Backbone bond lengths (Angstrom), bond angles and torsions (degrees), N, CA, C in turn:
res aa  C-N    CA-C-N  psi(-1)  N-CA   C-N-CA  omega(-1)  CA-C   N-CA-C  phi
1 X - - - 1.390 - - 1.465 113.86 -
2 X 1.307 124.28 -43.78 1.329 128.58 173.93 1.494 114.49 -50.67
3 X 1.421 109.54 -48.88 1.466 113.69 -179.88 1.584 111.89 -60.13
4 X 1.207 112.30 -40.38 1.557 116.12 178.13 1.581 108.56 -56.73
5 X 1.436 113.92 -48.02 1.375 117.68 -172.11 1.553 110.40 -66.01
6 X 1.392 118.40 -38.40 1.407 122.60 177.13 1.495 112.13 -63.80
7 X 1.342 118.64 -39.96 1.527 124.13 178.26 1.455 112.78 -66.07
8 X 1.389 118.63 -33.63 1.508 125.52 -179.33 1.503 107.39 -70.17
9 X 1.480 110.14 -44.61 1.499 110.81 -176.01 1.572 109.69 -67.44
10 X 1.248 118.54 -38.72 1.413 120.92 177.91 1.562 112.64 -57.02
11 X 1.384 113.33 -42.19 1.419 119.22 -176.92 1.486 112.11 -66.81
12 X 1.346 114.56 -39.03 1.478 118.02 178.40 1.514 115.04 -68.85
13 X 1.319 112.00 -34.31 1.512 119.16 175.71 1.385 112.41 -62.35
14 X 1.384 117.23 -41.13 1.363 122.78 -175.93 1.703 110.73 -71.25
15 X 1.256 115.70 -33.42 1.436 122.53 178.68 1.700 106.32 -67.68
16 X 1.228 110.38 -45.93 1.468 114.26 -174.03 1.588 108.65 -67.45
17 X 1.390 118.30 -34.99 1.358 121.21 178.12 1.534 112.18 -69.46
18 X 1.361 115.78 -44.37 1.477 120.99 176.78 1.537 109.51 -57.83
19 X 1.212 119.71 -43.09 1.470 126.51 -178.01 1.595 107.70 -61.60
20 X 1.258 114.84 -44.19 1.488 120.96 -177.05 1.464 107.59 -61.50
21 X 1.394 115.02 -47.95 1.453 119.82 -176.50 1.453 110.04 -60.06
22 X 1.377 119.43 -46.50 1.387 123.80 -179.65 1.561 111.87 -60.86
23 X 1.263 118.46 -38.10 1.389 119.81 178.40 1.512 110.78 -65.94
24 X 1.338 111.96 -37.62 1.544 116.16 -176.93 1.490 103.21 -68.37
25 X 1.271 120.90 -37.24 1.545 118.53 -176.52 1.360 115.37 -76.89
26 X 1.386 119.71 -34.33 1.453 124.66 -173.43 1.591 107.51 -79.02
27 X 1.408 118.70 131.07 1.395 119.89 178.73 1.508 108.84 -70.82
28 X 1.425 112.43 136.07 1.506 116.46 170.68 1.510 114.37 -76.14
29 X 1.211 122.83 173.13 1.397 128.08 179.05 1.593 112.48 -61.36
30 X 1.314 112.89 -30.06 1.455 118.60 176.45 1.616 105.25 -71.61
31 X 1.298 114.06 -43.37 1.428 112.43 -177.28 1.562 112.84 -62.82
32 X 1.397 111.56 -41.13 1.418 116.10 173.52 1.477 116.25 -52.60
33 X 1.358 117.40 -49.85 1.504 122.46 178.32 1.413 112.69 -61.33
34 X 1.341 119.58 -40.35 1.481 124.76 174.53 1.408 114.35 -54.71
35 X 1.401 114.77 -47.37 1.434 120.48 -179.45 1.463 115.98 -66.38
36 X 1.383 111.28 -43.80 1.517 117.24 176.62 1.617 113.87 -63.41
37 X 1.316 112.50 -33.23 1.541 119.60 171.39 1.463 111.64 -60.27
38 X 1.307 113.05 -49.84 1.560 118.80 -175.65 1.451 109.64 -62.60
39 X 1.451 117.92 -38.19 1.483 121.16 -179.37 1.464 108.46 -66.40
40 X 1.335 118.37 -43.72 1.551 121.23 -176.43 1.489 106.11 -62.34
41 X 1.259 119.69 -42.82 1.426 124.39 -174.27 1.527 105.67 -61.50
42 X 1.296 119.00 -54.37 1.606 127.63 178.57 1.566 102.46 -52.20
43 X 1.294 121.41 -48.56 1.503 122.06 -174.24 1.474 111.59 -64.51
44 X 1.308 111.46 -41.18 1.550 115.58 179.79 1.556 111.19 -66.98
45 X 1.371 112.38 -39.69 1.400 112.51 179.60 1.463 110.06 -70.55
46 X 1.299 126.88 -27.51 1.376 126.12 175.50 1.526 110.63 -68.36
47 X 1.328 115.70 -42.70 1.510 118.91 177.84 1.483 113.80 -60.81
48 X 1.391 109.92 -42.62 1.432 111.96 179.00 1.529 116.56 -65.04
49 X 1.366 110.34 -26.52 1.528 115.30 -179.07 1.514 109.17 -76.30
50 X 1.489 112.63 -35.79 1.505 117.83 174.95 1.512 111.95 -67.64
51 X 1.268 119.00 -35.34 1.497 119.78 -174.31 1.594 112.73 -82.14
52 X 1.256 117.29 -7.40 1.484 120.90 179.52 1.579 107.10 -62.56
53 X 1.328 119.41 136.69 1.445 120.32 179.65 1.566 107.29 -66.46
54 X 1.422 111.69 144.02 1.539 113.21 177.63 1.625 111.03 -74.09
55 X 1.297 107.17 151.43 1.476 112.49 -168.72 1.577 101.23 -113.70
56 X 1.247 113.28 135.74 1.559 123.22 -175.67 1.598 106.02 -133.10
57 X 1.361 114.30 150.28 1.462 119.26 -176.61 1.508 107.57 -83.84
58 X 1.368 122.45 -19.71 1.397 119.64 -167.20 1.660 108.43 -160.79
59 X 1.285 115.32 162.14 1.516 115.46 171.51 1.432 111.48 -59.55
60 X 1.277 122.32 -39.33 1.581 124.13 -176.02 1.495 106.06 -69.90
61 X 1.240 122.99 -26.84 1.466 121.19 -178.58 1.454 108.27 -80.08
62 X 1.418 118.50 -38.39 1.362 117.84 177.35 1.542 117.47 -68.15
63 X 1.324 109.27 -39.63 1.494 117.21 175.36 1.541 109.42 -56.94
64 X 1.373 116.93 -53.55 1.476 124.04 177.63 1.478 109.78 -47.44
65 X 1.406 117.78 -51.46 1.440 117.24 -176.01 1.494 116.86 -68.30
66 X 1.444 110.39 -33.13 1.551 111.69 171.75 1.480 114.27 -65.48
67 X 1.295 117.72 -31.43 1.508 123.57 -177.93 1.715 103.52 -67.24
68 X 1.329 111.14 -51.89 1.472 115.30 -170.51 1.601 107.69 -66.10
69 X 1.278 113.79 -48.44 1.554 115.02 172.90 1.556 115.67 -53.00
70 X 1.260 116.46 -39.09 1.488 118.56 -177.04 1.507 110.68 -70.07
71 X 1.404 115.41 -36.96 1.520 119.82 179.73 1.547 107.05 -74.35
72 X 1.289 121.14 -21.44 1.531 124.85 174.43 1.481 114.84 -84.14
73 X 1.422 114.69 -6.83 1.415 122.47 176.47 1.623 107.34 81.93
74 X 1.165 120.44 10.10 1.542 124.88 176.89 1.526 105.86 -87.69
75 X 1.365 121.44 74.43 1.404 126.89 -173.40 1.621 115.81 -63.36
76 X 1.318 110.93 -39.07 1.548 115.41 179.98 1.656 108.79 -63.63
77 X 1.422 111.60 -42.87 1.472 116.14 -176.94 1.595 106.80 -66.45
78 X 1.391 115.25 -38.69 1.331 114.85 -178.84 1.497 115.50 -67.42
79 X 1.392 111.36 -42.44 1.483 115.05 173.84 1.542 116.97 -54.61
80 X 1.411 109.18 -38.19 1.483 114.56 -177.57 1.550 107.34 -65.99
81 X 1.280 119.91 -41.22 1.446 131.68 -170.04 1.617 100.76 -68.83
82 X 1.216 116.83 -51.26 1.530 114.42 -172.81 1.538 112.21 -70.29
83 X 1.505 113.37 -29.44 1.544 117.58 177.94 1.530 104.99 -69.93
84 X 1.346 117.37 -29.96 1.523 117.44 -175.88 1.430 106.97 -78.29
85 X 1.378 122.64 -24.25 1.515 124.64 173.20 1.535 109.66 -64.88
86 X 1.423 117.44 -32.14 1.418 114.04 -178.53 1.488 111.62 -69.46
87 X 1.272 119.78 -17.86 1.517 122.41 -177.02 1.555 110.16 -78.97
88 X 1.240 120.63 -4.41 1.558 120.75 -176.13 1.498 100.51 -99.10
89 X 1.358 110.48 155.07 1.514 120.31 173.83 1.479 107.90 -69.63
90 X 1.390 114.80 123.03 1.555 117.04 -175.88 1.479 104.04 -154.27
91 X 1.371 111.07 174.72 1.572 119.04 178.43 1.439 111.09 -80.41
92 X 1.281 117.41 163.56 1.446 119.13 170.27 1.442 119.31 -53.52
93 X 1.402 110.40 -35.76 1.483 114.38 179.07 1.608 108.22 -67.00
94 X 1.349 116.97 -46.69 1.336 116.06 174.93 1.472 119.52 -53.94
95 X 1.351 113.78 -42.14 1.464 119.66 -178.61 1.601 108.87 -64.47
96 X 1.289 113.29 -44.36 1.460 120.75 175.64 1.535 114.77 -61.68
97 X 1.294 118.59 -36.19 1.503 122.13 174.71 1.532 106.51 -62.02
98 X 1.336 117.23 -45.14 1.538 117.83 178.47 1.483 112.46 -66.59
99 X 1.326 117.87 -44.37 1.452 117.67 175.21 1.649 116.10 -61.11
100 X 1.325 108.96 -39.17 1.510 108.73 177.82 1.441 115.85 -61.52
101 X 1.366 117.40 -36.06 1.548 122.51 174.15 1.569 110.85 -69.99
102 X 1.388 116.31 -31.27 1.442 119.93 174.72 1.529 116.05 -71.63
103 X 1.314 121.46 -26.90 1.373 131.80 174.51 1.578 106.64 -56.12
104 X 1.292 122.48 -50.12 1.498 124.55 179.63 1.517 109.90 -70.09
105 X 1.260 118.68 -43.48 1.498 126.34 -175.04 1.464 106.72 -63.16
106 X 1.350 121.08 -53.67 1.389 125.35 -179.00 1.518 113.65 -58.40
107 X 1.469 117.79 -30.77 1.446 117.65 178.23 1.431 109.33 -76.90
108 X 1.277 123.32 -33.82 1.430 126.72 178.12 1.604 108.38 -67.42
109 X 1.284 120.58 -35.84 1.426 124.67 -174.91 1.517 107.23 -91.86
110 X 1.247 121.05 1.43 1.525 125.85 177.21 1.585 108.38 68.95
111 X 1.272 122.35 29.85 1.443 122.29 172.83 1.500 107.65 -95.77
112 X 1.281 113.58 76.68 1.641 116.71 -175.11 1.557 110.83 -70.75
113 X 1.237 123.11 -28.88 1.447 119.07 -174.59 1.551 105.60 -77.05
114 X 1.419 117.14 -33.66 1.403 115.14 -178.76 1.570 108.20 -76.44
115 X 1.338 117.27 -28.16 1.423 120.75 171.63 1.462 119.25 -58.07
116 X 1.401 116.06 -48.42 1.341 126.41 169.85 1.501 117.47 -51.59
117 X 1.375 107.59 -51.85 1.567 114.01 -179.31 1.576 110.49 -65.00
118 X 1.192 116.04 -39.03 1.565 119.39 173.48 1.542 111.39 -54.76
119 X 1.275 113.93 -49.34 1.511 119.38 178.86 1.523 108.59 -67.34
120 X 1.217 126.16 -35.59 1.396 126.89 179.58 1.465 113.02 -67.03
121 X 1.436 116.21 -37.93 1.345 117.57 177.44 1.564 115.05 -64.70
122 X 1.433 114.42 -36.35 1.466 121.21 178.49 1.577 102.32 -67.04
123 X 1.230 127.23 -52.76 1.458 129.19 -177.49 1.508 109.86 -50.70
124 X 1.311 121.87 -37.27 1.362 128.34 -173.94 1.628 112.06 -89.64
125 X 1.244 112.07 -18.14 1.521 117.20 -179.98 1.459 114.47 -141.36
126 X 1.427 113.50 59.99 1.407 115.12 -167.06 1.738 103.96 -88.68
127 X 1.440 115.88 136.61 1.304 116.57 -179.37 1.610 111.15 -63.40
128 X 1.337 117.28 -20.88 1.510 126.29 -176.33 1.423 104.27 -164.03
129 X 1.361 122.34 147.86 1.484 126.51 -174.38 1.499 116.56 -51.93
130 X 1.317 119.21 -41.73 1.433 125.42 -171.58 1.506 107.57 -66.90
131 X 1.416 114.14 -31.62 1.490 121.84 -179.13 1.544 113.18 -51.36
132 X 1.441 109.76 -52.65 1.399 118.52 175.52 1.558 118.27 -55.01
133 X 1.328 110.67 -48.48 1.483 119.91 -177.08 1.589 107.07 -61.38
134 X 1.303 118.74 -48.67 1.452 120.96 -173.71 1.614 106.28 -70.69
135 X 1.176 117.82 -30.47 1.556 121.17 177.73 1.467 109.52 -66.27
136 X 1.341 114.94 -49.10 1.534 118.82 178.92 1.460 109.44 -64.62
137 X 1.313 127.30 -38.42 1.374 128.09 179.54 1.505 110.14 -64.66
138 X 1.190 118.45 -39.84 1.484 125.96 179.60 1.500 108.04 -65.88
139 X 1.290 115.64 -50.47 1.597 116.98 174.94 1.493 111.11 -55.83
140 X 1.413 117.33 -44.30 1.327 113.76 -179.64 1.553 121.49 -64.65
141 X 1.397 105.09 -32.60 1.496 114.73 168.95 1.486 118.07 -55.41
142 X 1.446 112.53 -43.62 1.489 118.16 173.02 1.490 114.24 -62.61
143 X 1.165 116.03 -42.13 1.483 123.27 172.43 1.533 114.51 -56.31
144 X 1.241 118.09 -44.50 1.513 123.09 173.69 1.466 108.17 -60.37
145 X 1.289 118.09 -53.20 1.410 121.04 -171.03 1.510 113.18 -68.12
146 X 1.299 118.35 -19.76 1.505 123.80 177.05 1.475 111.20 -102.45
147 X 1.452 116.66 1.61 1.472 119.85 171.35 1.546 106.48 64.24
148 X 1.394 118.70 43.34 1.409 125.50 176.82 1.547 115.25 -112.79
149 X 1.474 111.08 25.24 1.445 110.17 -171.89 1.655 115.93 -71.61
150 X 1.273 114.93 -28.34 1.387 123.71 -179.42 1.573 106.11 -68.31
151 X 1.348 118.14 -44.04 1.449 119.77 -179.87 1.511 113.54 -64.07
152 X 1.426 112.46 -37.41 1.431 112.95 176.52 1.456 113.15 -63.78
153 X 1.309 120.10 -45.74 1.458 121.74 -178.76 1.504 112.80 -63.94
154 X 1.348 116.53 -37.33 1.424 118.27 -178.79 1.580 108.79 -66.70
155 X 1.313 111.61 -37.72 1.576 115.30 177.41 1.437 114.66 -62.65
156 X 1.271 117.67 -48.56 1.511 122.53 -172.91 1.432 113.82 -83.80
157 X 1.341 118.03 -30.83 1.438 118.95 174.25 1.547 117.45 -69.41
158 X 1.370 110.51 -30.38 1.528 117.31 167.58 1.366 112.05 -64.14
159 X 1.336 118.03 -47.91 1.543 123.16 178.03 1.488 107.32 -56.46
160 X 1.258 121.43 -47.88 1.463 124.82 -172.80 1.603 112.12 -65.33
161 X 1.322 110.21 -30.99 1.459 117.95 -178.28 1.564 106.35 -76.84
162 X 1.361 117.52 -30.66 1.471 122.25 176.93 1.452 111.09 -78.11
163 X 1.314 118.24 -29.98 1.382 120.35 178.96 1.537 114.23 -147.31
164 X 1.430 114.94 81.83 1.553 116.72 -173.53 1.493 116.00 -57.31
165 X 1.196 120.99 -12.54 1.617 126.02 178.89 1.501 109.02 -98.13
166 X 1.366 121.88 12.11 1.510 123.36 179.77 1.606 105.97 -71.75
167 X 1.225 116.24 100.85 1.489 120.94 -179.90 1.595 110.35 -58.46
168 X 1.313 112.94 -50.47 1.543 120.74 -175.25 1.704 107.65 -55.79
169 X 1.301 111.34 -45.09 1.445 116.20 176.06 1.679 112.28 -61.85
170 X 1.237 111.76 -44.14 1.546 116.87 -178.02 1.501 105.96 -61.60
171 X 1.338 120.51 -45.51 1.474 125.79 -169.29 1.674 99.87 -65.77
172 X 1.295 119.27 -50.32 1.554 119.40 -179.25 1.377 109.58 -59.84
173 X 1.334 128.67 -47.09 1.383 133.65 -168.23 1.581 107.87 -72.57
174 X 1.337 117.19 -34.48 1.475 122.55 179.01 1.625 107.44 -65.03
175 X 1.257 115.34 -45.26 1.527 121.81 -178.88 1.535 105.56 -67.41
176 X 1.385 113.99 -41.78 1.451 117.51 -172.08 1.561 111.00 -63.45
177 X 1.340 109.63 -50.39 1.654 112.37 -178.60 1.518 110.38 -63.13
178 X 1.345 116.08 -28.50 1.537 117.33 -179.60 1.539 107.67 -67.85
179 X 1.231 112.61 -51.59 1.457 122.96 -171.58 1.622 116.20 -73.43
180 X 1.259 112.09 -44.29 1.411 122.10 -171.88 1.434 117.09 -93.52
181 X 1.358 113.60 -40.59 1.429 118.50 179.47 1.436 120.40 -115.81
182 X 1.297 118.55 -11.68 1.485 129.10 170.92 1.614 102.25 60.55
183 X 1.310 118.21 37.16 1.376 127.38 179.71 1.517 112.30 -85.45
184 X 1.358 118.85 87.57 1.442 120.59 -175.06 1.609 115.59 -60.70
185 X 1.326 115.29 -48.67 1.474 114.69 177.45 1.437 113.32 -56.15
186 X 1.260 123.88 -43.16 1.503 130.28 -176.27 1.608 105.26 -69.08
187 X 1.331 119.03 -41.61 1.425 119.39 175.07 1.558 111.30 -63.04
188 X 1.244 115.94 -43.44 1.560 119.34 -179.12 1.672 105.95 -58.18
189 X 1.413 113.06 -45.18 1.493 115.60 -177.36 1.562 111.56 -62.92
190 X 1.370 118.49 -42.19 1.381 115.57 177.44 1.532 114.41 -61.95
191 X 1.391 113.25 -46.04 1.440 116.27 175.03 1.453 118.95 -56.16
192 X 1.385 113.36 -36.11 1.457 117.59 -177.20 1.484 106.89 -73.71
193 X 1.392 120.68 -40.13 1.410 120.59 176.41 1.530 114.47 -62.21
194 X 1.242 120.36 -33.72 1.457 120.28 177.06 1.467 110.53 -68.54
195 X 1.329 118.87 -41.19 1.436 123.73 176.56 1.492 114.52 -62.15
196 X 1.325 113.15 -37.12 1.548 121.02 175.58 1.482 111.28 -71.41
197 X 1.331 119.84 -26.62 1.491 123.28 170.24 1.452 114.92 -65.55
198 X 1.346 111.82 -43.84 1.474 122.11 179.07 1.642 108.41 -57.42
199 X 1.254 112.05 -51.93 1.541 121.43 -176.10 1.463 104.16 -63.60
200 X 1.318 124.51 -47.32 1.368 122.21 -177.89 1.548 114.54 -65.88
201 X 1.300 117.72 -29.18 1.511 122.32 176.31 1.531 111.00 -87.77
202 X 1.289 117.85 1.80 1.555 119.51 177.93 1.438 115.19 77.80
203 X 1.367 115.97 24.18 1.477 124.51 -176.23 1.486 105.71 -104.98
204 X 1.296 120.94 136.15 1.464 131.95 171.10 1.509 104.35 -55.21
205 X 1.317 127.75 123.37 1.429 126.95 177.02 1.506 109.75 -65.56
206 X 1.164 121.93 143.94 1.517 130.68 177.07 1.528 104.67 -59.51
207 X 1.376 122.67 122.47 1.391 116.03 177.06 1.451 119.87 -73.35
208 X 1.469 110.34 -13.10 1.499 112.10 178.54 1.520 107.90 -80.66
209 X 1.269 120.32 -27.67 1.455 127.49 177.13 1.478 105.64 -65.44
210 X 1.387 117.05 -47.44 1.521 121.85 -177.57 1.463 105.33 -63.04
211 X 1.320 125.34 -40.61 1.475 128.08 -178.21 1.469 109.11 -63.71
212 X 1.410 115.52 -41.48 1.487 116.38 176.94 1.521 112.68 -64.69
213 X 1.307 114.82 -28.92 1.520 117.52 -177.62 1.503 105.88 -75.84
214 X 1.447 115.19 -41.92 1.482 116.29 -175.91 1.537 106.17 -67.95
215 X 1.372 122.44 -32.64 1.366 119.02 -178.86 1.513 111.33 -72.08
216 X 1.437 117.23 -40.27 1.356 118.20 175.93 1.454 117.40 -58.85
217 X 1.396 116.01 -36.80 1.435 125.08 173.07 1.481 111.65 -52.59
218 X 1.422 114.89 -54.15 1.367 122.84 -177.27 1.628 108.29 -56.74
219 X 1.327 117.65 -43.08 1.439 115.83 -178.98 1.515 115.50 -69.25
220 X 1.358 110.87 -22.41 1.383 118.22 177.74 1.509 113.97 -89.27
221 X 1.348 114.17 18.97 1.510 125.42 -179.42 1.513 115.00 53.15
222 X 1.336 110.19 41.70 1.516 119.86 171.61 1.448 99.95 -116.30
223 X 1.369 122.21 72.72 1.426 120.94 -175.44 1.451 113.35 -78.03
224 X 1.317 114.81 -32.90 1.579 113.09 -179.17 1.595 113.58 -67.10
225 X 1.322 113.63 -38.05 1.472 124.09 176.19 1.638 106.27 -63.99
226 X 1.288 111.08 -41.42 1.537 116.86 179.63 1.515 111.18 -60.70
227 X 1.344 112.80 -51.78 1.553 125.25 -178.20 1.551 106.21 -53.70
228 X 1.332 113.74 -49.84 1.503 118.77 -172.93 1.497 111.01 -63.96
229 X 1.274 110.86 -42.44 1.621 119.17 179.52 1.514 106.42 -63.07
230 X 1.323 122.58 -48.78 1.408 122.52 -178.05 1.476 111.39 -62.81
231 X 1.429 122.97 -36.05 1.321 114.73 176.06 1.410 118.01 -76.96
232 X 1.393 119.26 -23.28 1.428 123.44 169.73 1.510 111.45 -63.73
233 X 1.298 118.84 -43.94 1.492 121.40 170.65 1.593 115.31 -57.26
234 X 1.325 112.49 -38.96 1.490 117.80 178.28 1.625 112.92 -69.10
235 X 1.348 112.05 -30.63 1.462 117.73 177.35 1.539 115.87 -79.83
236 X 1.373 114.50 -16.83 1.388 116.50 -170.76 1.490 112.79 -113.00
237 X 1.394 120.24 -7.97 1.470 121.85 178.50 1.449 106.92 -144.66
238 X 1.324 116.81 119.08 1.452 125.73 -177.67 1.512 113.58 -61.88
239 X 1.423 113.16 -30.10 1.430 121.22 -176.87 1.508 110.39 -73.60
240 X 1.382 115.41 -14.60 1.495 117.36 -177.23 1.572 105.52 -122.32
241 X 1.351 119.30 19.68 1.451 114.74 -178.60 1.476 117.69 -66.26
242 X 1.272 120.68 -61.10 1.376 126.76 -179.28 1.631 109.36 -62.48
243 X 1.181 118.96 -44.01 1.475 124.75 171.63 1.546 108.31 -54.01
244 X 1.281 121.11 -55.24 1.337 121.58 -176.95 1.470 118.49 -58.97
245 X 1.445 112.21 -37.29 1.396 119.80 -178.43 1.624 108.13 -71.70
246 X 1.283 114.33 -43.48 1.536 118.27 -178.61 1.518 104.76 -58.26
247 X 1.240 120.31 -49.66 1.492 125.28 179.37 1.472 114.74 -60.86
248 X 1.388 113.90 -39.04 1.504 116.14 175.35 1.493 112.22 -66.19
249 X 1.402 113.84 -31.24 1.604 113.43 -179.71 1.452 105.87 -68.58
250 X 1.341 117.55 -34.20 1.572 113.49 -175.07 1.520 107.03 -70.82
251 X 1.311 116.39 -40.88 1.489 118.65 -177.65 1.557 108.72 -62.46
252 X 1.387 118.14 -45.28 1.521 118.97 179.21 1.495 108.30 -62.37
253 X 1.354 118.20 -36.53 1.505 116.55 -179.27 1.478 108.32 -66.31
254 X 1.254 122.41 -40.96 1.469 122.38 -179.95 1.514 109.74 -69.17
255 X 1.263 117.88 -24.34 1.473 119.71 177.39 1.603 114.84 -83.95
256 X 1.321 113.73 -3.06 1.515 117.83 176.93 1.472 108.85 89.45
257 X 1.467 122.49 7.69 1.359 119.13 -175.46 1.647 107.11 -103.29
258 X 1.292 112.93 81.46 1.434 126.40 -173.65 1.586 109.89 -57.85
259 X 1.351 122.07 -46.50 1.374 123.85 -178.15 1.519 110.52 -60.57
260 X 1.375 116.58 -55.34 1.435 118.97 179.38 1.572 108.64 -61.29
261 X 1.256 120.33 -32.39 1.504 117.83 -179.52 1.603 110.93 -66.53
262 X 1.246 118.57 -45.40 1.432 126.01 -176.73 1.636 109.89 -67.89
263 X 1.410 116.03 -40.05 1.303 120.03 177.88 1.500 110.55 -63.17
264 X 1.362 116.85 -49.79 1.529 119.16 -179.81 1.457 109.15 -60.69
265 X 1.351 120.56 -44.33 1.435 124.29 175.87 1.527 117.09 -51.76
266 X 1.288 115.81 -48.44 1.479 124.14 174.46 1.437 114.01 -57.14
267 X 1.281 113.23 -48.96 1.539 121.92 172.91 1.545 114.28 -50.86
268 X 1.257 107.77 -51.97 1.568 114.25 -178.29 1.535 111.23 -65.21
269 X 1.337 116.42 -43.82 1.385 120.38 174.76 1.605 117.79 -57.26
270 X 1.288 109.19 -38.39 1.541 116.16 179.14 1.480 116.47 -69.49
271 X 1.424 108.50 -32.07 1.471 117.82 -178.79 1.467 111.21 -72.81
272 X 1.412 113.83 -35.84 1.539 118.43 -172.49 1.488 112.18 81.67
273 X 1.216 118.26 170.18 1.545 120.11 -172.03 1.519 111.05 -69.58
274 X 1.359 113.11 142.74 1.512 113.73 179.75 1.501 102.64 -111.04
275 X 1.345 112.37 -166.10 1.550 119.39 -168.83 1.505 103.68 -61.30
276 X 1.307 124.30 -51.75 1.441 124.66 -173.54 1.533 110.97 -65.18
277 X 1.333 117.21 -37.18 1.510 119.03 -177.70 1.563 110.75 -71.26
278 X 1.398 111.74 -29.23 1.463 118.11 -179.04 1.539 113.24 -66.71
279 X 1.509 115.56 -13.56 1.473 118.46 179.60 1.686 103.87 -63.26
280 X 1.190 118.28 -31.22 1.489 118.34 -178.88 1.616 106.90 -151.89
281 X 1.295 111.30 81.03 1.513 117.47 178.14 1.556 111.26 -50.82
282 X 1.402 115.78 -39.86 1.430 113.56 -174.96 1.535 112.92 -63.33
283 X 1.412 114.86 -38.41 1.428 112.32 176.47 1.518 116.48 -65.90
284 X 1.275 113.78 -37.82 1.514 119.62 179.95 1.475 111.50 -60.09
285 X 1.427 112.96 -50.88 1.424 117.03 -179.08 1.565 112.03 -69.40
286 X 1.248 114.53 -35.41 1.472 115.35 -178.36 1.452 111.45 -65.00
287 X 1.437 117.40 -44.73 1.478 121.15 175.93 1.380 109.96 -53.24
288 X 1.335 125.16 -58.55 1.350 126.68 -175.46 1.523 112.36 -63.53
289 X 1.276 124.81 -32.38 1.382 123.45 169.95 1.520 116.26 -62.05
290 X 1.284 113.14 -36.97 1.459 118.73 -179.23 1.643 106.72 -71.76
291 X 1.334 117.31 -38.78 1.427 117.49 -177.34 1.520 108.02 -72.79
292 X 1.326 123.13 -33.47 1.454 122.82 179.25 1.498 113.08 -71.25
293 X 1.375 112.59 -33.89 1.435 120.17 -179.25 1.624 109.43 -70.13
294 X 1.315 117.55 -34.52 1.500 122.94 174.58 1.546 110.44 -62.94
295 X 1.387 114.89 -31.23 1.411 119.45 -176.59 1.496 110.64 -95.85
296 X 1.352 114.79 9.39 1.565 121.16 -176.41 1.445 115.58 50.90
297 X 1.470 107.98 34.11 1.539 111.95 177.76 1.705 108.89 -93.40
298 X 1.310 109.69 93.61 1.566 113.43 -164.65 1.491 114.91 -60.61
299 X 1.327 115.61 -45.20 1.595 118.00 -169.80 1.448 105.87 -68.39
300 X 1.340 122.02 -55.98 1.442 121.88 -175.79 1.539 113.15 -62.34
301 X 1.343 117.60 -33.03 1.523 122.22 176.11 1.483 109.56 -63.19
302 X 1.324 117.48 -46.76 1.449 128.35 179.20 1.564 108.76 -56.01
303 X 1.408 113.70 -48.92 1.360 120.06 -176.12 1.559 116.23 -60.93
304 X 1.370 108.15 -40.09 1.508 113.32 -174.45 1.595 109.77 -77.85
305 X 1.377 111.05 -40.84 1.440 115.30 176.56 1.450 118.29 -59.34
306 X 1.398 114.26 -35.51 1.478 118.96 174.18 1.493 111.01 -72.34
307 X 1.330 117.38 -31.21 1.565 111.76 174.68 1.465 110.10 -78.52
308 X 1.274 120.25 -27.97 1.520 119.46 174.38 1.487 111.14 -62.75
309 X 1.411 109.36 -45.62 1.576 109.13 177.08 1.553 111.18 -60.22
310 X 1.180 117.35 -34.03 1.607 119.65 177.35 1.445 114.67 -61.67
311 X 1.313 111.79 -37.00 1.623 119.50 -174.16 1.565 114.13 -99.82
312 X 1.285 110.94 0.92 1.484 120.07 -179.46 1.576 107.89 -64.78
313 X 1.422 120.37 131.29 1.333 121.24 -179.52 1.563 120.54 -99.30
314 X 1.361 110.29 -8.26 1.411 114.13 -179.14 1.616 111.20 -139.06
315 X 1.213 120.11 155.63 1.475 122.32 -169.87 1.632 108.70 -65.22
316 X 1.272 122.21 -42.46 1.494 112.91 176.46 1.562 111.68 -56.50
317 X 1.241 119.44 -37.98 1.499 115.46 173.33 1.434 116.74 -60.43
318 X 1.420 111.80 -38.79 1.468 110.76 -176.00 1.498 111.89 -73.68
319 X 1.274 110.89 -28.21 1.615 117.41 178.78 1.529 106.03 -68.87
320 X 1.328 120.75 -44.10 1.533 119.84 178.32 1.407 113.80 -63.62
321 X 1.370 119.62 -26.28 1.506 120.29 -178.01 1.492 105.53 -85.09
322 X 1.285 122.08 -28.41 1.626 121.07 175.06 1.468 106.65 -67.87
323 X 1.401 118.58 -41.62 1.395 119.91 -179.49 1.478 118.58 -61.38
324 X 1.424 110.03 -39.57 1.493 116.66 175.72 1.506 114.06 -68.37
325 X 1.207 114.35 -40.37 1.580 120.73 174.94 1.453 108.57 -57.13
326 X 1.318 120.31 -41.47 1.454 118.68 176.31 1.527 113.78 -59.44
327 X 1.331 110.88 -40.81 1.547 113.83 174.19 1.322 116.02 -64.62
328 X 1.449 120.66 -36.38 1.474 125.22 179.64 1.549 107.45 -66.86
329 X 1.342 118.52 -45.21 1.453 122.51 -177.99 1.492 111.25 -59.94
330 X 1.338 114.46 -21.62 1.534 120.70 179.81 1.502 118.59 -85.24
331 X 1.435 106.74 -2.80 1.530 117.13 -177.85 1.636 102.83 -81.13
332 X 1.355 109.26 146.81 1.446 114.22 172.55 1.488 115.46 -68.82
333 X 1.278 126.33 149.71 1.454 123.93 -174.91 1.542 104.59 -84.47
């Protein structure tokens, strides 16, 4: 009896001891909550560390980091670096270089408002005119690729309705309707409104913008208005004189005004190429050659086709000039 009692006592003691050990080793509800709280704090601390803006010693260092991150495909880090570069004292050109990189990065990250604002900064602070145009065209290309055309038009048309004299908005919309909608009348309207803004502000209108308007009018089958504008450009800017006359001759020809066409062509030919025509001597000579051929003027046609052949930059152009010269040679003297 005593032995059985001793054995039972020992067995119960072992069970109690084992249960105490298990309880000691198993986490209580409080322990679980404490552990979860510690993990959350560690995670938040990590997130805070990740969200801290990067620090750079200079504009150049930030730009280099942005370039490296972009090439590695780390767009968020690249964005942060380029944005940090904007915080350093720098020239307009340097700021525009950073914003131009950000335009593509914002488009990939879906930060459309930031992309538009970056483009607007460049439009308003271009280091040179072509920089603005190229940047706007690049932005519109990203919009097209991401199928955000309607959102772009909704944004800028609303801005233009609010302020019809917003030059930045007019510049962006003019490029957008040209690239995305091929809407010639609307493009002509935006170009005309920008020229009118210059006149109202006492600024001499950009002859290149006027030439773009004249060209757009010709494509819109407003040939007479186009010819008159080209002649006005020729009369107001000596750097565009023979270029404007040659283009006016083409517009008059398309309008069925043969006499005005040949007169303008002869004047352009006698003047020789100006600064604007010299940007593409092939195009200027080829245009005049075609016009003189239409009027069966053998010698001037031959002269300009030969010059166009000399300045042609690719074989197809050279082949076309040789074919035209054959037609000219077949004309009667």
